[in-house]
GURO-532208 format. One line per 4 residues: number of its first residue (from 1); their letters; for each residue y, x, z of N, C-alpha, C. Coordinates in steps of 0.001 Angstrom, whole numbers, plus 500000, padded with zeros to 6 digits. Each point is the difference from the previous one (the first is absolute). Layout:
<recs>
NUM	A	Y:X:Z:Y:X:Z:Y:X:Z | ...
</recs>
This chain:
<recs>
1	XXXX	879674:048962:598785:501060:500719:499453:499792:500890:500643 | 499013:500332:501544:500076:500714:500142:498669:500838:499407 | 499467:499845:499536:498319:500409:499082:501473:501262:498902 | 500738:499157:499716:500249:500876:498385:501206:500922:500946
5	XXXX	500531:499865:500839:501054:501279:500887:498399:500713:500310 | 498872:499325:500641:499609:501378:500245:499362:500928:499267 | 499922:499864:498774:499865:500265:498218:500775:501020:499420 | 501572:499344:500622:500973:500677:500163:500229:501355:500456
9	XXXX	499928:499938:500785:500129:501348:501225:498672:500531:499811 | 498637:499055:499803:498993:501647:499525:499913:500915:498721 | 501294:499007:499430:500169:500854:498314:501302:501220:500000 | 500696:499592:500617:501440:500453:500390:499537:501777:500963
13	XXXX	499271:499518:501129:499295:501299:500771:499008:500697:498843 | 498924:499330:499355:499808:501103:498795:500806:500450:499240 | 500966:499285:499742:501199:500698:498715:500685:501587:500627 | 500552:499910:501065:501004:500566:500814:498879:501305:500494
17	XXXX	498218:499650:500431:498995:500684:500283:499815:501150:498927 | 500470:499978:499054:499151:500290:498461:501601:500977:499720 | 499301:501616:499603:500657:500804:499529:500732:499696:498346 | 499371:499253:499450:500818:499600:498888:500591:498819:499970
21	XXXX	500494:499488:501098:501299:499311:500276:501043:500925:500118 | 500108:501274:500563:500745:500626:500421:500141:500725:498327 | 499507:500346:499557:499790:500899:498566:500863:498884:499072 | 499470:498636:500041:500921:499314:499107:501480:499256:500466
25	XXXX	500052:499712:501361:501261:500331:500074:500969:500920:499884 | 499326:501262:500370:500965:501219:499788:500303:499963:497840 | 498778:500491:499958:500163:499696:498069:500849:498739:499679 | 500355:498771:500487:500600:498977:499235:501629:500556:500589
29	XXXX	500217:500902:501432:501384:499634:499991:499986:500841:499653 | 499700:501393:499356:500604:501043:499562:500392:499547:498848 | 499358:499422:499450:499949:499979:498364:501002:498818:499654 | 500800:498883:501221:500552:499004:500047:501429:501167:500131
33	XXXX	500590:500661:501149:501099:500957:500276:499905:500675:498726 | 499046:500525:499517:500366:501224:498520:500660:498520:498770 | 499072:498787:499387:500986:499319:499603:500925:499754:500288 | 500297:499326:501212:501840:499893:500314:500726:501313:499831
37	XXXX	499308:500722:500218:500969:501652:499833:500312:499882:498243 | 499133:500148:499492:499587:499569:498254:501180:499086:499636 | 500431:499022:500579:500290:498889:499818:501820:499805:500080 | 500087:500054:501657:501219:501131:500086:500656:500616:498853
41	XXXX	499335:501343:500248:500253:501333:499293:500720:499248:498189 | 498952:499184:499451:500561:499520:498447:501221:499429:500273 | 500245:498973:500657:501588:499027:499916:500550:500984:500766 | 500296:501173:500364:500911:500812:500123:500844:500350:498813
45	XXXX	498923:500087:499089:500317:500497:498658:501103:499023:499004 | 501468:501031:500295:501086:498787:499263:499491:499144:498953 | 498862:500587:498877:499968:499202:498726:498663:499108:499867 | 499690:499715:501765:498894:499392:500229:500922:498370:500264
49	XXXX	499581:498801:499748:500470:498943:499706:499856:499573:501667 | 500940:498771:500709:500135:499781:501266:498846:499009:500412 | 499444:500146:500858:499042:499612:500507:499392:500350:501423 | 499844:498590:500472:499528:500218:501489:498583:501019:500362
53	XXXX	499801:501533:500619:498666:500903:500322:499399:497918:500283 | 500359:499431:500816:498486:499387:500192:499444:499018:498899 | 500886:499545:499287:499458:499385:499419:498285:501040:498687 | 500554:500963:499782:499411:501202:499390:498648:500054:501291
57	XXXX	500335:500037:501420:498807:500239:500926:499568:499239:499958 | 499917:498114:500058:499185:499234:499743:499243:499638:498595 | 499753:500878:499865:499353:499780:498420:500164:500383:499147 | 500694:500582:499640:501288:500512:498993:499220:500844:499262
61	XXXX	499452:500672:500476:498761:500877:499507:498823:500742:500182 | 499764:500404:498970:498055:500588:499639:499512:500098:501400 | 500805:500611:500870:499399:500521:500865:499901:499733:500835 | 500504:498195:500132:500140:499066:501049:498312:499500:499901
65	XXXX	499514:499818:499018:498926:498931:499097:499097:500621:500509 | 499657:501659:499713:499453:500504:499407:498652:500472:501194 | 501557:500692:501136:499244:499884:501267:499673:499113:500210 | 500598:498417:500527:499576:498808:500584:498283:499626:499166
69	XXXX	499979:499947:498757:498873:500120:499454:498509:501399:500694 | 501117:501260:500559:498815:500634:500796:499683:499492:501353 | 500889:499511:500778:499800:499875:501166:499359:498816:500413 | 500490:498663:499697:499845:498875:500283:497621:500313:499877
73	XXXX	500135:500670:499231:497787:499907:499789:499269:500771:501189 | 501104:501290:500076:499545:500378:501177:499772:499354:501725 | 501765:499084:499797:499808:499115:501515:498788:499282:499863 | 499779:499622:498756:499077:498505:500013:498668:500335:499578
77	XXXX	499346:501367:499640:498502:500558:499728:499207:499814:500788 | 500194:500147:501322:499373:500000:501072:499532:498925:500637 | 501103:499063:500252:500026:498578:500577:498694:499401:500060 | 499051:499460:498849:499135:499385:500371:498328:501249:499245
81	XXXX	500703:500721:499127:498596:500796:499412:499908:501054:501015 | 500648:500140:501217:499223:501136:500542:499597:499313:501552 | 500080:498546:500023:499059:499510:500636:498956:499486:499676 | 499858:499876:498669:498708:499296:499078:499107:501478:499939
85	XXXX	500893:501081:500551:499156:501386:499390:499258:500460:501265 | 500806:499318:501303:499358:500688:501173:499308:498538:500565 | 499803:498967:499025:499365:499379:500632:500494:499204:501179 | 500893:500071:500426:500801:499307:500493:500708:498520:499849
89	XXXX	499619:499744:498635:500557:498927:499785:499505:498599:499853 | 498265:500344:500743:499318:498885:499967:499996:499528:501287 | 500269:501364:500713:500794:499608:501798:501086:498870:500055 | 500829:500441:499320:501617:499428:499588:499343:498682:499542
93	XXXX	499285:499772:499150:500052:498501:498887:498773:499578:501496 | 499541:500035:500808:499093:499405:501011:500924:499828:501055 | 500825:500489:500152:500758:499405:501398:500677:498706:499276 | 500399:499539:501350:500918:498947:500031:501369:500057:499207
97	XXXX	499749:500170:498739:501517:500154:498765:499538:499612:498738 | 500868:499341:499802:500001:499812:498423:500617:500882:498996 | 498973:500060:498527:500525:501149:499084:501360:500057:500007 | 501036:498946:500282:501231:499573:499480:501068:500981:501423
101	XXXX	499059:499419:500679:500638:500883:501134:500066:501299:500392 | 499037:501070:499650:499422:500863:499292:501291:500903:499062 | 499717:499362:499019:501214:500137:498930:501433:499871:500309 | 500151:499009:501215:501616:500626:499970:499976:500428:501241
105	XXXX	499274:500161:500598:500414:501056:501265:500093:501469:499438 | 498682:500229:498936:500898:501574:499531:500400:499731:498707 | 500536:499209:499633:501213:500021:499546:501672:500308:500151 | 499341:499109:501419:501573:499780:500444:500539:501806:500081
109	XXXX	498284:501028:501077:500649:500755:500241:499986:500860:498946 | 499821:499699:499300:500030:501060:498434:501861:499178:499861 | 500126:499381:500018:502144:500169:499660:500138:500497:500904 | 499770:499812:501346:500987:500286:501240:499757:501676:499774
113	XXXX	498717:500822:499689:499771:500808:499683:500930:501117:498740 | 500753:499354:499215:500850:499883:498675:500883:499836:500079 | 500642:498749:501090:501430:500018:500405:500204:501517:500831 | 499380:500348:500798:500292:501122:501020:500151:501352:498508
117	XXXX	499534:500096:498916:500234:500646:499079:501804:500068:499682 | 500261:498553:499762:501316:499975:499770:501091:499803:500821 | 499927:499960:501184:500716:499389:501077:500798:501535:499857 | 499578:501443:500215:500923:501337:500294:500866:499714:498794
121	XXXX	499757:499634:498207:501173:499619:499044:501302:499686:500455 | 499536:499266:501257:501694:499186:500612:500897:501484:500287 | 499567:500874:500010:500901:500979:500533:501206:500327:498692 | 498972:499919:498648:500673:500108:499085:501687:499737:499516
125	XXXX	499400:498461:500398:501413:498723:499947:501257:500412:501101 | 499581:500945:501153:500819:500078:501005:500286:500994:499338 | 499902:501458:499239:500505:501392:499082:501157:498991:499870 | 499768:499404:498992:500512:499255:499101:501793:499474:500203
129	XXXX	498983:498703:500737:501782:499428:501070:500386:501243:500754 | 499959:500981:500230:500855:500992:500725:500919:500422:498720 | 500031:500315:498606:500471:500431:499386:500696:499109:499104 | 499264:498442:499825:501006:499366:499016:499227:498230:500446
133	XXXX	500675:499411:499090:500108:498294:500418:498787:499427:499983 | 498743:499509:500701:499115:499570:499387:499731:498739:500331 | 499883:499243:499054:499953:498442:499824:497968:499601:500694 | 499773:499336:501389:499527:499705:500754:498856:499304:499105
137	XXXX	500507:498934:499338:498862:499315:499234:499086:499939:498877 | 500431:501429:499530:498916:499916:498842:498851:500935:500404 | 500553:500807:501239:499173:500789:500536:498986:499711:500707 | 500203:498487:501125:498964:499144:499884:499657:499853:499435
141	XXXX	499986:499207:498156:499156:499893:499366:499318:500457:499608 | 500408:501754:499725:498594:500640:499485:499228:500087:501379 | 500466:500124:501086:499293:500211:500961:498544:498675:500006 | 500692:498986:499408:499004:498585:499645:499149:499899:499127
145	XXXX	500398:500994:499004:499357:500135:498418:498956:501242:500977 | 499791:500509:500384:498967:501008:499934:499503:499652:501634 | 500487:498965:500297:499018:499523:500629:498621:499047:499679 | 500727:499190:499329:499597:498738:498837:498990:501272:499170
149	XXXX	500544:500743:499478:498774:501052:499139:499307:500052:500552 | 500474:501050:501250:498575:500119:501041:498893:498857:500259 | 500419:498996:500250:498998:498888:499940:499262:499704:498815 | 500379:499704:499136:499227:499868:498875:499129:501278:499662
153	XXXX	500267:501293:499925:499295:501127:499695:498844:500171:501009 | 500766:499749:501165:498845:500542:501398:498754:498632:499671 | 500415:498628:499908:499051:499348:499526:498896:500064:499227 | 500591:500729:499133:499300:500291:498621:498398:500850:500752
157	XXXX	501171:501522:500778:499348:500815:500366:498829:499784:500785 | 500461:499279:501264:498332:499682:500627:499075:498638:499337 | 500622:499154:498695:498712:499586:499584:499251:500908:498954 | 500405:500945:499538:499120:501560:499542:499149:500346:500706
161	XXXX	500616:499916:501505:499014:500997:501328:498883:499166:500397 | 499750:498761:499533:498976:498833:500201:498797:500007:498920 | 500814:501139:498727:499262:499704:499086:498583:501284:499793 | 499773:500852:501363:499315:501241:499714:500452:500343:501490
165	XXXX	498813:500945:500287:499757:500682:501244:500697:501758:500336 | 500207:499812:498407:500441:501688:499875:502317:499798:499832 | 499764:500871:501173:502035:500188:499923:500870:500197:498569 | 499779:501079:499665:500085:500862:498619:499774:498970:498859
169	XXXX	499199:499074:499948:499455:499058:498673:500890:498738:500135 | 500444:499919:501645:500980:498609:500188:501086:500632:499942 | 500698:500825:500020:501741:501054:499291:499464:499595:498902 | 499289:500290:499759:500110:500424:497700:500152:498737:499750
173	XXXX	499272:499138:500459:499600:498348:499556:502006:499189:499914 | 500169:500349:501657:501410:499760:500354:501161:500249:498931 | 499400:501597:499811:501688:500383:499397:499514:499751:498272 | 498824:500080:499753:500170:498677:498737:500640:498601:499545
177	XXXX	499313:499372:500996:500453:498408:500226:502005:500290:500484 | 500365:500921:500510:501259:499635:500201:501220:500936:498234 | 499272:500461:499943:501034:500635:498112:499225:498834:499597 | 499007:499475:499972:500353:498827:498967:500800:499158:500578
181	XXXX	500104:499217:501395:500814:499500:500272:501981:500399:499217 | 499727:501217:500243:501551:500687:499391:500343:500003:498823 | 498365:500054:499503:500232:499923:498245:500603:498905:499419 | 499613:498964:501113:500803:498710:499118:501046:499954:499616
185	XXXX	501275:500362:500675:500728:500406:498985:500350:499908:499008 | 499173:501938:500028:500305:500612:498784:499344:499775:498302 | 499014:498833:500964:499803:499306:498517:500862:499247:499764 | 501168:498895:500921:500520:498904:499525:500843:500976:499153
189	XXXX	500520:501049:500509:500954:501032:499107:499775:500483:498259 | 498070:499982:499864:499668:500075:498488:500300:498812:499603 | 500242:499125:500135:500055:498774:499362:501271:500030:499335 | 499782:499684:498258:501234:499853:500067:500200:498270:499435
193	XXXX	499843:499318:499516:500660:498599:500383:499341:498980:500916 | 501358:499409:500282:499776:499837:501075:499302:498468:500341 | 499744:499473:501192:498370:499132:499680:500322:499799:501222 | 498832:499222:501015:499489:498866:500984:499299:501745:500780
197	XXXX	499249:500573:499727:499560:500892:500043:500959:501121:500544 | 500678:500449:499040:500582:500912:500262:500975:500015:501684 | 500223:498158:499676:501250:499911:501007:499318:499917:501338 | 498624:499974:500348:499207:499502:501103:499642:501610:500396
201	XXXX	499593:500873:498861:499979:501599:500375:501532:500264:500683 | 500573:499093:499783:501575:501164:500123:499814:499399:501625 | 500096:499179:500294:499983:499473:501502:498588:500844:501014 | 499116:500756:499178:499164:501027:500767:500236:501334:499786
205	XXXX	501147:499757:499412:500680:501574:500177:500113:500314:501574 | 499080:501213:500390:500489:500005:501264:501164:501572:499915 | 500152:500252:499158:500970:501403:500232:501423:499274:499928 | 500534:498689:498808:500568:499098:499908:500701:499418:501666
209	XXXX	499006:499642:500593:499858:498765:501438:500211:501425:501195 | 499757:501234:499059:500203:501210:501678:501572:499902:499331 | 501263:500376:498949:500845:500235:499345:500875:499112:500957 | 499319:498099:499648:501188:499425:500300:500229:499821:501895
213	XXXX	498431:500625:500451:500321:499894:501737:501187:501423:500172 | 500156:500782:499404:500363:501127:500109:501398:499750:499639 | 500562:499133:499134:501089:499390:500225:500735:498884:500750 | 498908:499651:500776:500249:498778:501476:499912:498602:498999
217	XXXX	498891:500230:498914:499684:498354:499385:498988:499918:500667 | 499568:499000:500906:499026:499439:500496:499768:498830:499096 | 499181:499709:499224:499415:498895:498673:498838:499883:500644 | 500181:498601:500397:498577:499225:500687:498665:500132:499062
221	XXXX	500582:500337:498677:498626:500479:499001:499333:500843:500864 | 500964:501082:499754:498881:501089:500556:499559:500379:501136 | 500757:498980:501109:499452:499594:501500:498605:499617:499765 | 500146:498682:499000:498649:499354:499914:499015:500500:499589
225	XXXX	500595:500889:498795:498121:500901:499447:499659:500991:500510 | 500987:500358:500841:499412:501790:500135:498845:498911:501659 | 500561:499219:500986:499097:499089:500970:499236:499338:499449 | 499835:499887:498856:499111:498705:499807:499001:501482:499792
229	XXXX	500155:500439:499010:499104:500898:499745:499412:500863:500782 | 500640:500285:501067:499251:500798:501272:498896:498936:500725 | 500452:498914:499884:499386:498505:500150:498828:500111:499965 | 499785:499838:498588:498800:500122:499369:499022:501291:500113
233	XXXX	500909:500989:500039:498691:501024:499944:499557:500010:501547 | 500642:499766:500513:499212:499920:501812:499208:499018:500022 | 500309:498921:499332:498943:498880:499988:498767:500516:498759 | 499916:500514:499783:498732:501013:498635:499303:500276:501045
237	XXXX	500597:500965:500631:499578:500752:500876:499338:499811:500940 | 500529:498714:500726:499241:498892:500731:498488:499877:499608 | 500343:499461:499264:498419:499283:499070:499331:501085:499533 | 500269:501591:499690:499375:500837:500115:499173:500499:501099
241	XXXX	500774:500054:500863:499196:500051:501595:498856:499022:500028 | 500473:499037:499888:499150:498491:500120:498717:500052:498780 | 500163:500334:499124:498564:500868:498766:499447:500924:500873 | 501026:500798:500493:498697:501352:500612:499394:499364:500758
245	XXX	500357:499014:501074:499622:499707:501351:498602:499272:499693 | 499779:499355:498609:498816:499555:500186:499013:500014:499245 | 500432:501500:499515:498753:500895:499188:499030:500928:500718
</recs>
């Protein structure tokens, strides 16, 4: 466990000592603040159907997904790819740590950075509570959905970072993989006839899953899907490192 914590600490120092991290944080918060402003302005229109702002904020707009699809690859692109480019991956893998420990340590650090991006958005909840009553249940469920979605996407990005020593290529591969996961739900919408395949694709619809979380519905099927998907990609990342170790 101490070895994993050492890797986590090393990665967090690398994150917060890099100018790119602060650029990402600033861009993320500015965009989220602007999206929140647009949502509130939209719902203040008397002709707009009644809806809670946070339901739209948690995955109810395309802006949420577009920005997430761009931010996560930037967070994960350097995790393994930079180690391979600089040659430090050989030193890391020959030290007394396993490939799984390396992957877990780097992934947890990426999750911590991801969580730090979302933490300031709690201010939006406080602002809304000063002007109206807020049901805290859907808010907590919404943040749970954000965490689980980040778990899945960051695991995908971690795996993609093991495939190349070029950070930009790693980011592009991760972006393409996440778009593919997101598009599964769109395929289900295009299918006309009801079938087992359509039903299965519907259970993999990330937009629908996030919408349920925003409503305060915590469906264990959604939780299991995102957690198991994330664990699968972390397993693949560890195996990819193992293969490269013996080359």
